[in-house]
C-alpha positions in Angstrom: 118.6 126.6 99.9 118.8 123.8 102.4 118.5 120.0 102.3 114.7 120.1 102.2 115.0 122.1 98.9 117.5 119.5 97.5 115.0 116.7 98.2 112.1 118.8 96.8 113.8 119.4 93.5 114.8 115.8 93.0 111.3 114.6 93.8 110.0 117.1 91.3 112.5 115.8 88.7 111.4 112.2 89.4 107.7 112.9 89.2 107.8 115.5 86.4 104.5 116.8 87.7 103.7 119.4 90.4 100.6 117.5 91.6 102.4 114.2 92.0 105.5 115.8 93.6 103.3 117.7 96.1 101.6 114.4 97.1 105.0 112.7 97.6 106.2 115.6 99.7 102.9 116.0 101.7 102.6 119.6 100.5 99.8 121.5 98.7 100.5 122.4 95.1 100.4 126.0 96.1 103.0 125.5 98.8 105.3 123.6 96.5 105.0 126.3 93.7 105.8 129.0 96.3 108.9 127.1 97.4 110.1 126.7 93.9 109.7 130.4 93.2 111.6 131.2 96.4 114.5 129.0 95.3 114.5 130.7 91.9 114.6 134.1 93.5 117.5 133.0 95.7 119.4 131.7 92.7 118.4 134.5 90.4 117.3 132.3 87.5 114.4 130.2 86.3 114.9 126.5 86.9 111.5 125.0 86.2 109.2 125.4 83.2 105.5 124.3 83.3 104.3 122.5 80.1 101.1 120.7 79.1 102.9 117.4 79.9 104.1 118.5 83.4 107.3 120.3 84.3 110.7 120.5 82.7 113.9 121.7 84.2 115.8 124.5 82.3 119.5 124.1 81.6 120.1 126.1 84.7 117.8 123.8 86.6 119.7 120.7 85.4 122.9 122.3 86.7 121.2 123.0 90.1 120.1 119.3 90.3 123.6 118.1 89.6 125.2 120.2 92.3 122.4 119.7 94.9 122.7 115.9 94.5 126.5 116.2 95.1 125.9 118.5 98.1 123.4 116.0 99.6 125.9 113.2 99.2 128.6 115.2 100.8 126.4 116.2 103.8 125.3 112.6 104.2 128.9 111.5 104.2 129.8 114.2 106.7 127.1 113.0 109.1 128.1 109.4 108.8 131.7 110.2 109.6 130.7 112.4 112.6 128.3 109.6 113.8 131.1 107.0 113.6 133.3 109.2 115.8 130.8 109.1 118.6 131.3 106.6 121.5 127.6 105.7 121.7 125.0 104.6 119.2 123.4 107.8 118.0 123.1 109.9 114.9 120.8 109.2 111.9 119.9 106.0 110.1 118.1 105.8 106.8 116.8 102.3 106.2 114.4 100.7 103.6 112.4 97.5 104.0 110.5 95.6 101.3 106.8 96.0 101.8 106.2 92.3 102.6 108.9 92.1 105.2 107.6 95.4 106.7 104.1 94.2 106.9 105.1 91.2 109.0 108.2 92.2 111.0 108.9 95.9 110.9 106.9 97.1 113.9 108.5 94.6 116.2 112.0 95.4 114.8 111.7 99.2 115.2 110.1 99.0 118.6 113.0 96.9 119.9 115.6 99.1 118.1 114.2 102.3 119.5 114.1 100.8 123.0 117.8 99.9 122.8 119.0 103.0 120.9 116.6 105.9 121.6 119.2 108.5 120.5 119.2 107.3 116.9 117.0 109.3 114.5 115.3 106.8 112.2 114.3 107.6 108.6 112.3 104.6 107.4 111.1 103.8 103.9 109.0 100.9 102.9 108.2 99.8 99.3 108.9 97.4 96.5 112.4 96.0 96.5 113.2 97.3 93.1 112.4 100.9 94.2 114.4 100.5 97.4 117.3 99.2 95.4 117.2 102.5 93.3 117.3 104.5 96.5 120.3 102.6 97.7 122.1 103.2 94.4 121.4 106.9 94.7 122.8 106.9 98.2 119.5 107.9 99.8 119.5 104.8 102.1 122.2 103.5 104.4 120.8 100.0 104.5 117.9 98.0 103.1 116.2 94.6 103.4 115.4 93.4 99.8 113.7 90.4 98.5 115.1 89.1 95.2 118.3 89.4 93.1 119.7 92.9 92.6 123.3 93.8 91.7 125.1 95.4 94.6 128.8 96.2 95.2 128.5 97.1 98.9 128.1 94.9 101.9 125.5 92.2 101.2 124.3 89.6 103.7 122.1 86.7 102.7 119.4 86.8 105.4 117.1 83.9 104.3 116.1 81.6 101.5 112.3 81.3 101.4 110.7 78.3 99.7 108.1 79.2 97.1 105.0 77.0 97.7 101.9 76.1 95.8 99.1 76.9 98.2 95.3 76.4 98.3 92.6 75.7 100.9 92.1 72.2 102.3 88.8 72.1 100.4 90.7 72.4 97.1 93.6 70.1 98.1 92.6 67.2 95.9 91.5 69.2 92.9 94.1 69.4 90.1 95.7 72.9 90.0 94.8 73.1 86.3 91.1 73.1 87.2 91.5 75.9 89.8 91.8 79.6 89.2 95.4 80.7 89.3 95.9 83.9 91.4 99.0 85.7 90.2 100.8 88.6 92.0 103.0 91.3 90.6 106.7 90.9 91.5 110.2 91.8 90.1 111.3 90.6 86.6 113.7 87.9 87.8 111.1 86.3 90.1 108.4 86.5 87.5 110.6 84.6 85.1 111.1 81.8 87.7 107.3 81.6 88.3 106.7 81.4 84.6 109.3 78.7 84.3 107.7 76.6 87.0 104.3 77.0 85.5 105.5 75.9 82.1 107.3 72.9 83.6 104.0 71.8 85.2 101.8 72.5 82.2 100.0 75.3 84.1 101.1 78.3 82.0 98.1 78.3 79.8 95.5 78.1 82.6 92.4 79.9 81.3 91.1 81.0 84.7 93.5 83.6 86.1 93.3 86.6 88.4 96.2 89.1 88.5 96.7 91.3 91.6 99.5 93.7 92.5 99.8 92.9 96.2 101.2 89.7 97.7 98.9 89.9 100.7 95.8 90.4 98.5 96.9 87.2 96.7 97.1 85.3 99.9 93.7 86.5 101.1 92.0 85.4 97.8 93.5 81.9 98.3 92.1 81.9 101.9 88.7 82.6 100.5 88.9 79.4 98.3 88.9 81.3 95.0 91.9 79.4 93.7 95.6 78.7 94.2 98.8 80.7 94.1 102.6 80.5 94.3 103.6 82.2 97.5 106.8 82.6 99.6 107.0 81.3 103.1 107.3 84.8 104.6 103.5 85.3 104.2 102.4 81.7 105.2 103.0 81.8 108.9 99.2 82.0 109.7 98.0 80.2 106.6 95.7 77.2 107.4 95.6 75.3 104.2 97.5 73.1 101.8 101.1 74.1 101.4 103.4 72.3 99.0 107.0 73.6 98.5 107.9 73.6 94.9 110.9 72.3 92.9 111.9 72.7 89.3 112.1 69.7 86.9 115.9 69.4 87.4 115.5 68.9 91.1 116.4 72.5 92.0 114.3 74.0 94.8 112.2 77.0 93.9 113.4 79.6 96.4 113.5 83.4 96.8 116.3 85.0 98.7 116.2 87.9 101.1 119.3 90.2 101.6 120.5 93.0 103.7 122.3 95.5 101.5 124.4 98.2 103.0 126.3 101.2 101.7 130.1 100.9 101.9 130.3 104.3 103.6 127.7 103.3 106.2 128.8 99.7 107.0 131.0 100.7 109.9 128.5 103.1 111.5 127.4 101.9 115.0 123.7 102.6 114.4 123.8 100.7 111.1 125.7 97.7 112.6 123.2 97.7 115.4 120.3 97.5 113.0 121.9 94.7 111.0 122.6 92.7 114.1 119.1 93.1 115.4 117.6 91.9 112.1 119.8 88.8 112.2 118.8 88.3 115.8 115.2 88.5 114.9 115.6 85.7 112.3 117.7 83.6 114.7 114.7 83.7 117.1 112.6 82.1 114.4 110.5 85.1 113.6 111.6 85.2 110.0 111.6 82.8 107.0 113.5 79.5 106.9 117.3 79.8 107.6 119.4 79.7 104.6 120.6 76.1 105.2 117.1 74.6 105.7 116.7 71.5 103.5 113.7 71.3 101.1 111.1 68.8 102.2 110.8 65.6 100.0 107.1 66.3 99.7 108.0 69.2 97.4 108.6 66.8 94.4 106.6 67.9 91.3 104.8 64.6 91.2 103.2 65.4 94.6 101.3 68.3 93.1 97.6 67.7 92.4 
């Protein structure tokens, strides 16, 4: 067995299904099944059972999962310590980026990072912040850029505070929001609660006309088409030509969404990780990111200003 087999088994455990696991691993079902059989022959025991509901690990398989997870952590720690002993920025770096940050900033960030540090092997994951947080907790990422509030006991740097804005086209600017279609997007539980609170405080929670979408960028595009209005963070509003009103709660508190850089304790001192964190901060200092954390909320964000 090798590290690829460790990852294969843990993906299979997460998916509970040969088909889904094969898709995640970019393998055919046949190739995945053959690899599982090869591992079982090497170990001399059956570790996976196929059932009508998918696959289940045998007691021996659960033991294999436990030990391979420990082995993967130890190998990762070994690589980090060896990398830290080098005089130059090299080694491996596993980093995660929230999908919205990635859509806007990631290509520029990685291009510049690779130009400066070509000897670093990059393993990049993009996805929803809640999923990336899980990968961090399992030690599968060294560092991640996350939007929203997630518990973390490692290094955490507050990168930005984005204002949440009520947005619509100029054509709809003077139409009361209650008369427009509300376009809602899927987000994490904490931010959903804040959006619901704001809607209730502005008597907009019971709006009959509503469209629910999963992607933030899809939500923005629907607003651009004049279909309705939405609550959107500043990170996606750089090229938006419409009416943008920063929001506040009834107690005067600004409606904001924070973005963090979270880093593993063991990886914090690695030169390649420090270099990435510094470059992300540098990117925001140049003004390519959302509003700096100390930016004041504009007076026009008062609730009474909303149509």
